[in-house]
N, C-alpha and C positions, 0 to 999 in steps of 0.2 A: 504493500499500499504505498507506501514512504516515497517508494521510486516515483508511483503513477501519479504523486502529488507534486513534488519536484517537477514534473513532467507538465501538469497543468498549471506551475507557477510559472514555469518559464514562456509559457504560451501568452501569460498574462502581460509579461513584462514587455511582450512586441506588441503591443496594441497600435501602436505608431504604425505599424507596415500594413498596410488596408489592401485588400482585394487580394488575398494569397492564393497560388495556384495550387496544383494538384502534389498534395509531401511526397515524400517518399515511402513514408512508414507512418502507422498511426497507432498510437495506443486505447485501447477500447475502455471506457469506463461506464462500467453499470449505473442504470438510472431508475432504481428501482420503485415502488409502491411504497406507500405511507405503512404506517404497519396495521398488519389482515388482509392487506391489497393482496391479491391473485394474481395483475395484470399491470401493467404499464406500458403508458406510448407516450412517442414526444412527439410535438409538431415544430417548434421554431426554438432559434436561439437568438440572442442578441451579441454584440462586439465585447460585454466584459464576463462572457462565460456562464451567464442566466439560461435555464432554459427551461422553456413551460411546454405541460401537456398535463396528461391525465390518471390518475390512479385508481383501478377499479377491485371494491374487494366483492364482486358480483351481485352486491345488491345498487350501490349507489357508485358512481364518476364522480370523483372530484379533480378541480382543477389544482394543480399543484405547481410549483415551482422546484428549481435544481440547482444546487449553485457548483459550481465546478470540479470540487471532489465528487459530487454524485447525492448529496444529501438530500430529498424531497421534504417541502413545506407546503401543505397546505394555502389555497389564496383564503382570506375572510371574507366570504360570501352570503352571510344570514342576508334575509332570510332564504335562502334558494338552498337546496340539501343536493339538488344535483347539478354537476356543471362540468364544463374541456377547457381546458385552457389551450389555446387557438394561435396565440405568436407574441411577442414580446420586443421591447425598444429599449434602448440603450436606460433609459434613466428607468428603468422598472414598472413601467404603464404596460397592461396585460391587454386584451384582448381575447374574450371568455364568451360561451356558450352555457347559459343557465335554462334550467327548465322549473317553474312553478307546480305546485300538488299538481296543477290539471294535466301536467307536462306537454304544457306550453313553451316554446322553444324561443328564445331572443339573445342576440347577442347586445351584449355592454363593454365597455371599457373600464377596468378598476386600476383607477389612476395612479401612480408611486407614490400620492399621499395620503391613499383609504379609500378616496372617494368614488362610488358607482354611480357613472354617469351611463343612462341609457340613451337609442340611438333612433330619435324622433323621425315619425315620417313628416317632411316637408306638406306645406299647405299643397292642398289638391295633385297630390303625388300619392301613388301607390307601388312603395319600396318592394320590390320584388325579390332583393337579392343582397346580401350586403357579406361585402368581401371578406380574404379571410388574412388581411396586412392592418398592421398600424405603423403610423409615422413615429420618427422621431419625436414630434411634438404632440404625438397622440392623435393624431388625424385618422380618418376612416372613411373608405371608399363605398360604395354600392352603387345600384343600377334601379331605375321606376321609370315609372309613366305616369308624365306630368298631362292633365288634363284640363283647358283654356276653362274657366268659372263663367267667363262671356260667350263662349262657344261650345257645347257640347259636341261637335263633330269634329271639334278639332283638339287635337294633342301630342303629345311626341315624347319618345323614349330621352331618357336621361340616365348623364352619372350624376352621383350623388354625393359629395362630401361632408364627413362632419368634422367640425372643429371645436375645441372645448374656451369655454367663453366662462366669465365667473357666473353666467345664469345655468350654465352647462351645456349640452354638445349643440352648435350652431350648423345649419344644413345651408348649401349653396350648391346650385345645379348648374351644372354643364349641357347643353343642348348637345344631342345626335343627329341634326339635319335631316336626311335619309334614311337613318338608318333606322332600321324595322326593328333592332331588337340588341340590348348590350348584354355583355357575359363575362366572367371573371373578371370583377373588377378587384384592381390592384391600388396601394398608395405606396408610395416607395419611402425612402426618409426623409429626403428635403419636401416632400409634401406634392409629388406630379401624380397625378389620378390616372388610371390609363384601364381601363377595358375593351375588352373584345368586342366587336361590333360585327352586326350581319346584315347585311341592306338587301336578301332575296338571292345577290347572286355570286356572294361571296363574302367572307368578312374580313375584319383588316382590325390592328391593335392604333386603337384611339390616344392620343393623349391631350390631358389638359394639364396647364397652372396655373392653378387658383392666384399667387401672386403676381404673377405678369400678363394672365389673360392670353397668352400664346395657347395654339392648341396647332394640332395634325395626326398625322394617322401613318402606321405601315406603308399602306398602299399598294400590298401583293398582292392581293386576291387568294381566295379559297381558303382561309386560316379561320380557324373557328373557335381557337382555344389560346388564351395568354397562360401561361401557366407561372410565371414571375419575370419583373422586371428591376433595372436596375435605372437609377437616377443619370445614366450617360445615354439612358435611352436603348438597352440592348433588353432584349426581351427573347422568354421561351414560348415557343406557339409548336402549331402543329399543321400540318400539309395534307390536306385530303384530298384525293383527283378524284374521287366518285365511283370509278373501276370498279369490276368486280372482281373480287380475290386483291387486292392492293391495301397492305397497311396504312395506316397514317404513318406520317414524318415527322418527328417531331427536330425542331431546328433550334438554334440557334441565332437570332438577327440584330447591329447593332444599326441602326437608321444612318444609311448614306456608304453602309461597309459591306463583309461579303454574309451571306446568308451559310452556316454551318449544319451539314445535317448529322441528328446522331444517330449509331447504328446499335441494334444489341450487343451484349458481349456476344466477345470473338466474330465479330461479323465485321470491322474497318477495312479487313483486306476486300476488296469488292471482289477478289476470285474467289473467295468464298460459296459463293452462289447463296449468299445467306435470300436475296432478292426473292430469286428463285422459289426459294423455296418455304418462304412465307406466300407467295402467287398461288403455288402450289394447295397450301391450307384452306385456302379461297373464305379468311375469315377478315374482313374489311371494319369491323371494331375493334381488331385489337390493337395494343399499340406494343411492338415486338419493346421498345422502350420508354418508359414515361417519365420523363422528367418533373421534379418538386421544385426545385428552386436553382437558384445562380448569384455570385456575388459579382464584383465589380472586376474580377480576375475573367471574368466570363467561365468560370470552372464552373460545372453542374452538378448537381445529384438528384438519384429517383432510384428508381428498380426497375432493371427490365430483364428479360428472357436470357438464358445462358444457352447458344444456341451450341449444340455438338456435331466435332468436325469427325470425320474420317481419316481414314490416312492419307488420301487423298488431299487433304485440307480441305472439303466440302461439307457443307450443310447437310445435315439430314437429319437431323433431330434436332429436340431442347429439351434441357431439364424439369421436371412436373415443377420446383420451388424457384420462381425468380428471386433475384439477388439483389444488393443495394448496391449501385454504382458511382463512381465519379466521374467525371468526363473534361478534358482540357483538347481544344483544337490541335494541342501538338503530342498528346498522348492517348488521343482518341477513349473509347469505353473501358475503364478499368474494374475490375471486380474487388469494391472493397477488402473482400477477406483477403485476399492476397497482397494487401500493403499491408496487413499486422502481423508482422514475425516475432512479435516479444510474448506471443503466447497470451497474452491478453484474452483474448475472443476464443478459449477453450469450452468448449460445450456449446456454444454459439452458432446461428443462422443468420447471417444480415440479411432482412427480408427487403428490407427498403429506406432507403435516406430520405429524411422529409426537410432539410434546413442545410444551407453554410453560410459562415459568415464572414468579416470580413478577413480575419485571420487563417482563414483554411477549415476550422473546427467544424465538425459535422456530426448531427444528430439526425436520430433513426430510429427506428425499430425489428424486432426481429425475435428471434426465439432461442432459449437459453434454458438447456434440459428439458425442451420440450414443453416452456412457459413461454410466454409472449411479456416479453421486456424491452423497456427501450434502454437506448445506448447513447453513450457520447464518444465520438472518436477525435484526440490531441492529435496534432503532427507533431512526432517524437525525431529527435536529430539521434543519429546512428553514431556510433564512435569510428573514427578514421579506421582504423583498424579492421574493421568488422567488415571484410569487404564482397563476402556474401551472406551479408545480410540474415543471417540465423541466429543474430541477439549474443551469440561469442564471439570471443579473442582466439583462435586456433589455428594448428596449421594449415590448415583446411583453408583459411584465409587466403593465404601465400600460394597456396595452389590457382585458387581462381582466379588471384592479380595477374599470375604468372599465364595463365589459359586465355582472359581479358588483353593482356598484352601482347601475345602471340596471335589473336584476333584482329587485331590493328586499331585497339584501345590503349591510347598510353597516358 
C-alpha cells in the first residue's frame, strides 16, 4: 500500500502538466464501496484526484466520492435516500442523480459549499435531457424544446445552460435554428456548451459559448452522438454510414484538424481485415469501440471489443467480454490491462474506462474476483534499469536491452 500511495502523491505533484498522453504503465487503485456495499462504480474524476461514482449495497445506491488513495465518502444528500454520482469538477462540486420516495429521478448540483441546487426548466421550455458534465464553475448543459407563448404553432429546439447565481441555478437558452433535435449535451470546463444536433439528414456537433455569444458546428454530416469534448473543440463522435451491416465508426475531430478514427483492440493495422469481419457479422447497431472521454491531449478512453487474430494476422472472432482501452493517435488502441505490469490488477478484469483527466489518470469499472468494482489507474514511472518492464531489475533486463539494441533500438 505504501508504494501505491507514493505513486498517487507523485502524480498529484505534477498537477501543472496538463493534457497527458498514454503512460507507459499504470498502477491500479481499487475504489471500494461504502461499508456493506456489494458493488461500486466510477463515473468521472477531476484534476485533483477526486473520483465520483456510486456505492450499492443491493438495496440502495449512494453517490460517493473517493480520494486519490481510494477511500470512499458518501455525499450528504438528505432527504434523498437513493443517488448516483455523475461528474465532479476541480473545486469539488458534483453533478448527481437523486430519486425521491416515488422513484422520480432528477439531476441536481451538489455545490462544493454543500448547497443543493436543482435545475429548473426555463419558461416555456420542456427540458427533455440534462447532460452528464459540470464545468469548472458549476455550470450544466441540457437540451429542450422552446414553445413561443404568443404563437403555439411556433417553437424550436434549444440548448440549455444552467449557471449558479445567489438565487439558485439560472438558465440561458441557445437556439438551434433549423435543428430538429438536440442530443448528448456537454459542458466543458471553461463553460462551452456542446450538443449533438440532427437536422433530418444528418447530425453535427453544435458549439455555443455563453460568454462571447459565438456559436459554430462541426458541419461534417452523418454524425449523431457527441461523447465528450474539450475546450479546444476537439470532440468524440461517431459516424454511421446507414448501410446494412456497417457498424458505427467512432472518431476524434478537432475543428479545422484531421479526423482520427478509432479501431477495436488489435484492429489498428488495416491488414487485419477487421472491417470485413464486422461487415460479415451484420450488426449495424454495434460499436466495436465505444469512447467515453478524452482529455486535452486527445487521449481517449472507453470500452472495446478484443478482436482475435489467426496465425496469419486476420480477424476471425472476438472475446465474449469487452475490455477497457486507452487510445492516442500515436499509439492506437491499447488494452489497459496490458499496461499494468506491477501486479496491482491481480484478480481484475477491466471492463470499461469512463473518464480521463489532464494528468492522464483514468477511472473505470470492472470485475475483481467476480464482483463489480470501480478502479483508478495512476501513471507509474518505471525504474530505468527495468528494461523489460516486469516490475523487477534482474539479468533478464540486460538480455532485453541486448535484443533491443540488435533490432535497431539504441
